[in-house]
N, C-alpha and C positions, 0 to 999 in steps of 0.2 A: 349389306342387305340392300336389295333393290325394292324401292317403294312402288306400289301400284299408283296409277294416276290419281285415283280418288283419295289415296293417302296423302299425296302432295297437296291436294286441295284443302284437306282438313288441317294439315300443319300450317298452311298459309293463313287459313281463317283464324286459327288460334293466335298466331303471331300478330295479325292485324287487330284482333280484339284486345290483346294485351297492350299494344301500343296505344290504341284508342282509349283504353281505361286509364293508362298513365297520363295521357294528355288531359282528360277530364279532371283528374285529381289535381292537376296543376292550375286549374281554373276554378272560379267560384261565381255564384250568381249574386246580383244586387237588385233588390226590389226597392222602388221609390214610392214612399208613402207621402202624398201631398196633403199636409194637414190644414193649410190655409194661409192667411196673412196675419201676422202678429200685430197687435196694437202696441204702439211705442210707449213704454213706461220704463221707469228705473228698475222695475222688477223683472224685465223681460229675460227670457231664457238666454243664457250665454252660449248655448250650443252652436248657434249660428255665428259665423264670424263676419257677417255682412255689415258694411257701412258703419264701422266703429266710430270713425271720426264724425260722420254725419249725425249720429244719434247722441253725441255727448251733450249737446244743448237740450235735446228732447228729454233726456233723463232728468236733467236738472230742473227743467220747467215742470214736468208732469209730477215730480215728487213733491211739489209745493202744494198748491191748492187746486181744487177742481175748477174754480172760476179764476182764470188767470188775470183778466182785466174787467173792470167795471167802470162805466162812465155814464153821465147824463148830459145830453146836449139839447139845446133849445130847438123846438120845431116852430112854434109861434108863441104868442104871449100867454097862451092857455095850456099848451101841450109841450111835452118833451119826449126825447127818445132815451130810454134807459137800456144800456147794452152790456152784455157780458160775453166773454170768450172762454170756452172750455174745451178741453180735449173730448172728442167723441168716444164714449165707452160702449163696448158691447154690453148687452144685458147680463145680469148675474146668473141667468140660467138659459139654456138653449131655447131658441124660439121654435115653437111648433109651426106647422104649415099655416095655421089660421092667424097666429100673431105675426108671422113673418109678412104676410100679405097686407096686414092692416098697419104695419109700421109706417109712420108718416115721414120719417127722416130720410131724405134722399141719400142714396149711396152711390159711389162710383160704379159705373157699368161693370158688370162681371163679378161682383162679390155679394155675399149674403151673410147675415148673422150666423155665427158658428159657436155660440156659447160665450162664456165669460172672458175668454182670453184672445179670441181671434175671429176673423171672418173667413169663410170658405170661398174658394173660387167656384164659380158656376160652371156647369157642364158646357162644353164647347170652347172654353178658353184655351188658347194654345200657349205652350211654354217650351223653352229650349233647355235641354240638359247637356252640359259639357263636362268632360272628365279630363284632367291633366295628370300625367305621371310625375315622378319626382324630378324629372329634368325640365318640367314645365312645358312638355310637349302635349298637344291635344290628341287624345286617343279616342274620344267619343264626342259626337256632335249629332244629337237627335232631337227632333221636335215631337212633342206629345200633345195630345188633346185631352183635357179634363173630361172624365166620364167614359172614355174609350179605353178598353183593356188593351195593353200591349202584349205582344206574343212572347211571354216569358221575361225573365230578368236579364240584365246585362251580364255578359260573360267577360270577366276580367281575371287577372292573375291573383291568386291567393297569396297572402303575405306581403303584398305590395301596397304602398301608400299612394292614394289618389286624392286630388282636390276636385271636388264637385261644385259646379256653379250652375244655378238655375235662374232664369229670368223670364219675364213676360211683360207685355204692355196691355194685358187684359183685353186682347182682341180675339175674335173667333175666326179671323181670316189670315192673320200673319203674325210672325214674331221676328224681330230684327236678327240679321245674320251676326254671328260672333265676329268680333274684330280679330285680325290676324296678329301673330307674334306670340312671344312668351306670355304666360299668364300674368306675371308681375308687371309687364310693360303694356299689355293690350288695353285699349280704351275705346269706348263708344264715342263717336264724333257726330253721329247723325240721329241721335234720339230726340224726338220732338218733346220740347218742354211742356206741351199741353197734354201729353199722355201720362197715364198712371203706370210708371215704370216700377216694377217690383223685382227684388233680387234676393238670392240666397247663396251662401258659400259654406262648405264644410269639408274639412280634411279628415280622411278616414283610412285606416289600415284594414284591409279585408282579410277575413278569416276563411278557411276552407268551408265550403257549403253555402248556405243561404245567408245573406247579409241584408240589413234594412237601412235605408237612408230616410229618416224622418225629416220632412221639409216644412218649415214654417217661413214663408217669405216675408219680406219687409218692404214697405213703401220707401221710395227714395225722395220723392217730393212731398210737400205738405198739401193738405186738402182742406177746403173751407166750405161748409154748408151754412148759409145765412137764412135766418128765419125772421120774419116781421109779423108782429101781432098788434093790430090796432083796434081790438074789440072794445076798448074803453072809449074810443074816439069816433070811429066811423069806418066807412068802406075804403079799401085800397083800390084805386083804379089804374095806377101805373107805377112801376119801379124801374129805374135804370141805374145800374151801379157797376163799379169796377174796382179792382184791387191791384196794388203794385207795391214793391217792385216785382216784376215777373220777367223771366228770361226764356227765350225760345229755343236755344241750342246749347245745352250743357255738354261738357265733356265729362264722361263718367268712367271710372276705373272698372274694368271687368272683374278684377280680382276681389275687391271688397265693396263695390257699389258706391263708393264715395264720389262726390262730384268734385272733379279736379278744377274746373273753371266754369263760370256762368257767362254765357255769350249771348249776343243779340238781344239786348234789353228791349222789351216791348214799350214803345213810346208812351202809350196810354194805359199801360197795365193790362190786366186780364179782365175781360167783360164777364159779368155775372148775370146769367139768365135766370130770372125768377119764374116760378110756376105758381099760379094762383090756386091755392088749396081751398079757399073760401073767400067770401066778400071782405072778411076782416083779417085774413092771414095770407101770407105769401112766403114761399121758400124757394131756394134754388137747387138745381142738381149739383152734386158735389163738384166744386171747382178746383182744378189742379193748379197749385201755385208753385212755381219753380224759382226759389231764391235761397240764399244761404242761411237765413234765419238769424244772422248775427246783428243785422240792422232791422229796425222795425218797419212794418208794412203799413200802408194807409188804405182804408176803405173809403172810396168816394161815391156818394150817392148823387149822381148827376141830376136826377129828378125823381121825386116821389109825390104822388097826389093822394091825399086822404081827405074824404069828406069835402071834395071840391077845393081843398086848399093845397096848392102846389109849392113845394120847397125845392130849391135847386142848390147844387154845389155844397152839400153837407160833407164835411171832411172829418173822418174819424181816424186820427193818427195813432201811432203807438201800439199796433197789433204785433205781438211777437209770435211768429209762425215758424216753429222749429221744423226742419226737414224730417220727413218720415212720420209726421203726426197728423191725425185727422181732427179737425176742429169744428165746433158749432158756434157760430156767432148769432146770438139772440138779441133782437131789437124789439123791445116792448114800448109802444107809444102810449103814453098815459097822460091823463090830466093831472095837474098839480094840485096839491092841498096846501094849506097855510103852513108856514115854517113851524116845525115842531118845537124849536127853541122858543122860550117865552119872549115876547116883545116887551120892551120897557117903556112905559108911559111916564113922562115927566113934564110937568107944565103943560104946554099946548102941543107937544110933539111926541112921536113914537119912535124910539131908537132901536136899532138892531141889538141883539144880545151879545155881540162880540165884534171885534175888528174884522174887516174884510180880508179874506184870503182867496187865493186862486190855486187850484190843483192842476198842474200842467199835465199830469198823467191822464186825468179824466176830462180836462178842459171845462171844469165847473167852478163857479164862484160860490163861496160859502161864508159863514161867519165863524170865527174862531171860538172854541168853547173855553179855552184858557190861553194865556200867553199873549204874544204881541200881534199876531197877524202879519200881513205883508206890508211892504213899504212901496209907495206909489208916487210917480212923477205926475205933475199936473197934465191933464188932457191926454192921458194914455190909458188904455183899457187893460193892460197887463202890468204886473208889478215889477219892481226892480229885481234883477237876478243877483241876489246876494251870494249864490253858489259860484259866481264867476269872479268874486273879489280877489282871489289869489292870482288871477291872470294879469298879464301886462296891460298897459294902457292901449286902448284900441280894441282889446279883446274882452275887457271886463264891461260891466254895466254901470260904471260910475256916472255916466251921463246917458240920457235916454236916447234910444234909436228904435225905429219902427220894427225892425226885424226881431228885436227882443221884447219890446214893450207894446206891440200892437198899434192899432190906429187910434185916432182921436175919439173921445167919447167919455161917457160917465160909466165907470166900472160897476157902480152900484146897480145900474139898470140890468146888468147881466145875471144877477141873482135870480134863480127861478122861484116863482113865475116871473117872466120878464117884465121889466118896467114897473115893478111893485115897490122898488126901493130906489133911492137917488142920493146924490151927495147933499149934505146939509149946507145951508147958507149961514151967514154970520148970526142972524137973529136966532136961528134954531140951535146953534151950538152955544150961543150966549145964554140961551134959555136955561141950560143946565146950571148956570151960575145964578141967574136971577130967581129961579124956582127953589133954590136951596140957601138963600141968604139968611143971616141972623134975623130973628124976629119976623120972619116971613109968616104970612097968614097960614095957619094950620101947622106951624112948627111942632114936630113931635117931641122935642126935648131930648135929653133932660136939661141941656143948657140952652135956653132960648136966645142967649146973647152971643152964641157962636153959630157959624154956618152949619147946616145939616149935611156934613160931609165927614168922611172917615178915611184915613190912609191905611191901607192894608200892606204890611211889609212882606207878606208871603201868600199871594193870592192863589187859592186852591192848591196850596203846597207846591206851587210851580216855581217858587223863587222869584216871582215877578212882583214888582211894587206898583201900586196904583191907588186910585181914589174911588170910594163909594159916594154916591149922591143920594140923599134922602134918608140918611141914617148917621148917627154920631158914634156908634159903637160897631164892633164886628157883628155882622148880621147872622153869622153861623149858617144854620140850615135854611135860613130865609134869603140867602145870598142872591138867588136867581130873581128875586123880586125887585132888586135895586140895580140901577145903572152903575157899572164899574168901568172906569177909564184907566187903561194901563199906562204907566210911564215908559213908553216904548222907545223913546229916543228919536233920533233923526239922522239921516244921511245927507250931509250938506256938502255936495260936490267932492266927496272923498270916498275912500274904500273902507273907512272905519265909521262905525256908528257912534254918535255922540249922545250924551245925556241919558244913557241907558239906566233904567230904574230910578231916574231922577226927575225927568220931565216927559210929559206926553205932548206930541206935536201932531195935529190933526188937520186934514184938508177941508177947506170950505170952498163953495162956488157961489159967487154972487153975480148972476147974469153970465157974462162971458169972462169974468175976472175970478182969479183964484187967490185964496189967502190960506195962511196956516194959523191955527189957534194953539197957543201954549197953555197947558194945564199943569200945575205943579211948579216947583217941588213941594209946596205946602198947600194947605186947604184954601189959601187966599189968592193964589196967583192965577190970573187969567189975562192973557195978552193976545193981540192980533197983529199979524205981520203979512206983508206981501210975500207970496210963495215964489221962490226963484225957479228958473227952468231946470236947474240941475239938482234941486233939492227933493228928496224922497221922504214922505211922511206917512203916518197911519191914516186909515179911513174908518169912520164910524157912520154907517149909512142911516138915513131916516126914512120912514115910511112915506111913499109917494101918495098924495091924496088930491 
């Protein structure tokens, strides 16, 4: 049969349509739904494979307490800074337009509250989408802009498995180019450690038809927002601060977003720029911190002026900033109130309610509520490091040295409010003996021919032994009314404590000379000795007046 020309054209059209239809059936479309940026918690969705190594520490930290650290440091003799560090949480319900604009917590540029689990990217932010096939060959490299509709989904082969990587630096003008090479080997080497680099990875096998890729990106670096509130004290007129360690040029795996190495350490850390929100409050724009989180960071306030009082070189160590987590550091400057523990008046002196202790995590001096307290070398403001006793000679703290025990001074003066307590002298410590002798005036009995003292074999059920002054029997519920001196023992130039639960040894300062006072092992023993340079004893402060 001979076909007419129009018949040939029709047959060709049918064949072309058939081929075109088969080609479309072998492909499928992929729609990208950009949901936002996930907050780093231990309950985070595991659908994203990004930064597994980076977020291990984050999960452990955020699953503990909302407030990760708490400290009080002196500002002057009347005021102090109470600080807390907490992960920044989105609100429990989505913010409407009104509450969003009134939110006073500074955010990193380019993100906004997006409900209880994430922040959303603002319109105009650019991000890059990459797709790799099962040979780790890049088949898609496209830049998108948040808020601008793309012309349809990506056309890829159905039934095939792809690995999708998305990333951004929250910029409206640029997004870094993808590094070359196989996905498992490619790494960024020029990402600025001051940018908010976010990342997402997902491996997906595509089905025929329409597929969706739901994307919740994750921060790779940590962020810190610092707030200062001095409403109890006065006006803030200047704040200059920085935080470190901070690195400027990290090497980042394209595959999972983990930081392979931290390079180019900033010599002075990262400057924090504060924004004056009122005369008594100040906060900073969210500061990007690039470090590995395994070591602690230090916030240094180079200068802060409040009520015409300027304080310089305030150091706040021990901040644990896990990569990928947003933190709020709150500094409340408050006036001090009298110690909440009862002070003990005996004879002509007022004694602290417990032995002196120092908290290295919060850099604060306090009084022990039970137990022995710390042990102190003469003329050093930080106690002996008993946690180093197992280390060899030269590494332990058997003998004092400034890098472990601080500079010279009276550690009692460091208790807040500053300089309201001090080391006792011989007369003041001997006062606890003379005020409780047998037949002393006002002796409460029952045996007026014995000292008004009582040895407790198990003080507050702590297993500690010591002596009450001013009572001859166990005072029970009235224990807080009486001075109790623990038999805490002594470190006498060795790694082992002597006289534990047998004798108490306490530091005295007479002018520029230091002594130790022995109390116990019985109600009659009180002796004074010269205090050696390498001997560490307890301290019971007296009220300065």
